[in-house]
C-alpha positions in Angstrom: 136.5 42.6 81.2 134.1 39.8 82.3 136.9 37.8 83.8 138.0 40.9 85.8 134.4 41.5 87.0 134.1 37.8 88.0 137.3 37.9 90.0 136.2 41.1 91.8 133.0 39.5 92.8 134.8 36.4 94.0 137.3 38.4 96.1 134.5 40.5 97.6 132.6 37.3 98.6 135.8 35.9 100.2 136.4 39.1 102.2 132.8 39.0 103.3 133.2 35.5 104.3 136.5 36.3 106.2 134.8 39.2 107.8 131.9 37.2 109.0 134.2 34.5 110.3 136.4 37.0 112.1 133.2 38.5 113.7 132.0 35.1 114.8 135.5 34.3 116.2 135.7 37.5 118.2 132.1 36.9 119.5 132.9 33.4 120.6 136.2 34.5 122.2 134.1 36.9 124.4 131.0 34.7 125.0 132.5 31.4 125.7 134.4 32.4 128.9 131.3 34.2 130.1 129.0 31.2 129.5 131.6 28.9 131.1 131.7 31.1 134.2 127.8 31.2 134.3 127.8 27.4 134.2 130.2 27.1 137.1 128.4 29.8 139.0 125.2 27.8 138.8 127.0 24.6 139.7 128.6 26.4 142.7 125.1 27.6 143.9 124.0 23.9 143.7 126.9 22.6 145.4 126.6 25.1 148.4 122.9 24.2 148.6 123.9 20.5 148.9 126.6 21.2 151.6 129.4 20.3 149.1 131.6 23.3 149.9 134.8 21.9 148.2 133.0 21.4 144.9 131.6 24.9 145.2 135.1 26.4 145.8 136.4 24.6 142.6 133.6 26.2 140.6 134.0 29.6 142.2 137.7 29.6 141.3 136.6 29.4 137.6 134.1 32.1 138.1 136.5 34.5 139.8 139.1 33.9 137.0 136.6 35.4 134.7 134.8 37.8 137.0 137.4 38.9 139.6 135.4 41.9 140.7 132.1 40.1 141.3 131.0 40.8 144.8 128.5 37.9 144.6 131.1 35.4 143.6 133.4 36.7 146.3 130.6 36.3 148.9 129.9 32.7 147.7 133.6 31.9 147.7 133.8 33.2 151.3 130.8 31.1 152.3 132.4 27.9 150.7 135.7 28.5 152.3 134.1 29.0 155.7 132.0 25.9 155.4 135.1 23.9 154.4 137.0 25.1 157.4 139.4 27.5 155.5 138.9 30.5 157.6 141.9 32.4 156.2 140.4 32.0 152.7 137.0 33.1 153.9 138.5 36.2 155.5 140.4 37.0 152.4 137.3 36.8 150.2 135.3 39.0 152.7 138.1 41.6 152.7 138.0 41.6 148.9 134.2 42.1 149.0 134.6 45.1 151.4 137.3 46.5 149.1 135.0 46.2 146.1 131.9 47.4 147.8 133.4 50.4 149.8 130.3 50.3 152.0 129.6 46.7 153.1 126.1 45.3 152.0 123.8 43.6 154.3 124.9 40.2 152.8 128.6 41.1 153.5 127.8 42.0 157.1 125.9 38.7 157.5 128.8 36.7 156.0 131.2 38.5 158.5 128.9 37.5 161.4 128.7 33.9 160.1 132.5 33.9 159.8 133.0 35.1 163.4 130.5 32.6 164.7 132.3 29.8 162.9 135.5 30.9 164.5 133.9 30.8 167.9 133.6 34.6 168.4 130.0 34.4 169.7 130.2 37.2 172.1 130.5 39.7 169.2 127.8 38.3 166.9 125.3 36.1 168.8 122.8 39.0 169.3 123.2 40.1 165.7 122.5 36.6 164.4 119.5 36.0 166.8 118.0 39.3 165.6 118.7 38.4 161.9 116.9 35.0 162.5 113.9 36.8 164.0 113.7 39.3 161.2 114.4 36.9 158.3 112.6 33.7 159.1 112.5 32.3 155.5 116.2 33.1 154.8 117.7 32.4 158.1 119.0 28.9 157.6 122.7 29.7 157.2 122.4 32.0 160.4 120.7 29.2 162.4 123.2 26.7 161.4 126.2 28.8 162.2 124.7 29.9 165.6 123.8 26.3 166.5 127.2 25.0 165.5 129.0 27.6 167.3 126.8 27.1 170.5 127.4 23.3 170.3 131.2 23.8 170.0 131.2 26.2 173.0 129.3 23.7 175.1 131.7 20.9 174.0 134.7 22.9 174.8 133.4 23.9 178.2 132.9 20.3 179.2 136.3 19.2 178.4 
C-alpha cells in the first residue's frame, strides 16, 4: 500500500511539473514574438529620428509580421518608405491605414500630405502643411522638412 501511495505522489508531481512547463511554454510562445516586435518598434522609432529610413523599414517589417493591423506601425512604415524614396511602398502603407481606420486620423491625413509634398504635388498640400506648421510649432519638424524639400525641388526643376 505504501508503495502504491508513493507512486501516486510521484506521478502527481510529474504531472504538475509537466503542467507548469506546458504553461510556461505557451506563455513564452505568445510573449516572445510580442517582445521581439516591441524591440523592433522601438528601434524603428530611433532609426526614423536619426534619418535612417532603411533601418527603420527593416525593423517595421518585423513589427508588421506580428502586428499586421497596427495603424501606428503602418504609419511609421509609410513614413520610412517615403523618406527612403519608395513612394509606391509609402502609398500602399497609407492605403492600408485608411482601410484599418475607416475614418483617417489626423496623423494619417498629415502623412498623406507629406507623401504628396514628397511627390511634388505642392499645389494640393502646401496650404495644409503651412497651416499645420503654424498650429503645431513643436511637432511640425517633418512638415517643415517635407515642405522645404518640395519647394527646393520645384525651384531646382524650374531653373533647368
